[in-house]
N, C-alpha and C positions, 0 to 999 in steps of 0.2 A: 737637338738630340740627334745623334747619328744612329741610323738603322743598323741593327746587329743581327737580324734574323735571316732565315732562308726564304726566298721569294721567287715566284715565277713571273716572267714577263707576259705580255699579252699574247705572244705567239707560243707560249708554253715552255720556253726555255728557262732553265734556272739562271737566276741573276747571281753573280759572284757575291760572296759575303764580303764585308769590309776587311776581314782578316785575309781572305784570298786576294783581294785587290792590293792590300798593303804588301803581302809577301811577294806578289808578282812584280811590284815596282820599287821596293826598298832594296838597295844594294848594300848589304850589311858588311861592315868592316870593323877594324879596331877603333877607328875614329868616327868621323861623321858617316851616317848612313845616307847616301845620296838617293834622292827620288829620281827614278829613271823615266817616269811617266811624264805627262804634260806638266809644264811649268808656266805660270803666268808671267807677264812682262817684268815683274819684280823679282823673278827667280824662285818663287814659292811653288812647291808641288801642289797640284790640284787634281781632284778626281770627283766623280759622281758615284755616290753609294746608293744603290737601290734601282739601278737601271736608267735608261734614257728618260729624260724629262724630270729626273729627280734633282733635288737641290744639291749643288756642289759643295765640296768641303776642302779646305786646305789640308794638305797631306800631313803637316806637323800636328794639326789639331786631331786628325784621325789617329795618328800615332799615340798621342796623349790618351785618347779615349780607350784605345785597344790595350795599352800597357799600364795605365793608371786607373782612371775613373772618368766619369762625365765632367765636363767643364762647367763650373758654376756660372750662372748668369752674371754678366758684367766683367768677367775675367778674360784675359788673353793668354795664349800660350806663347811664351817668349823663348828665344834661343840664347843659350850661354855662349855658343860657338860663333854666333853672328853669320851663320851660313844659311841663307833662306831655304835651300833645297835639302837641308839636313832633317831627317826624321828619327834620329836616334833619341829614344825616350830619356836617356841619361843626359842629353844636352838640352832638354826642355824644362821649363818651369812655368808656373802660373803667376800672373801678376795683373795689376790694374793697368788702365791706359796710362796713368801717371807713372807707374813703374816702368812701362815700356818707353815713355819719353825720357825719363831719368836715365835709364840704361843706355839709350841711344846717345844722349848728350855726353854721359860719362865716358863712353867709348869713342867719342869724336866722330860719330857717324851722322851728326846732325848739323844743320847750318849753325855756324858759330853765333849767329844773331839770336837764336833761340835762348842760348844759355846766358848771355851777358849784355845784350844790346840795350843801350839807353834809347828811349823812344825817339829822341831828337836825332840820333845818328843812324837809324834804320834806313836802308836805301829806298824803301818804298813808302816811307812815312809822308803823309799828306798834311797832317796837323801836328804841330809841335805841342809839347806839354803846356807851354805858356799860352798858345792859341786855344787849347782846350779849356783852360781856365777862363779865358776871355769869352769863349762860346757859352760856357755855363753861366757866367755872370750876365751876359746879354739875355740869355733865356730867362733867368730869374727876374730880370727887369721887364719881362713880358714881350720881348721881341719874338717874331715868328721864326720858326726853325728854317723855313725856306729862305728867309732873308739872311739869316746867319750863315747858312750853307753857301749862299751866293758870295758872301764876303770872303769866305775861306776857300772857295773853289772846290767844294765837295758836293756830293748829292745830298738832297734833303734827307734821304733814308740813312746815309752814313752819319750825317750830323745828328740826327735824332737818336741813332744807336749810341754814338759816343756820349752825348749829353745825358741820355736816359740811364745808361749803365753807371756813369760817374755819379749821378744824383742819387742812385739807389745804393751807393756805397761800394760799387764795383770799381774795377780799374781797367775797363776795356781798353786794350791797346796801350796801356801805360805801364812801363817796366818799373819794378821796384828799385832799380839802380839809380 
């Protein structure tokens, strides 16, 4: 929840309201409204609402709250314009993490491996699909996970995670392609 009231700091000075902070740093135009304040390394505007020591907030999330409503738990504020420093409320929409991933992939802003890679072709793949099947088979016959991991050159933890997820009906690290 973003603080929206008037507050005094420890030294008695008034702390700017979120609207005052927003108006000070949003450069309004016909298109994207650029955030002129601090930007993180990914280019997203960032500020602190409520004075020093208060929790930080991304500027586009602040814009959403000021112009629309609170952000429901579990939802993200996404950009239609793909401009991280844009705070124009008309360029923003709510979505889940999966919506964010789908949007990124559909616009070609994601590693192409995310959208269509077959497990065996991924450049960082350590265990192929057939090896994973062998690992599960060995485990089902009672072989210790640490011994299986040693055969396939992965850590015990990685082997355990792969085998466990697969046995529970998951598809950890296995593409549906």
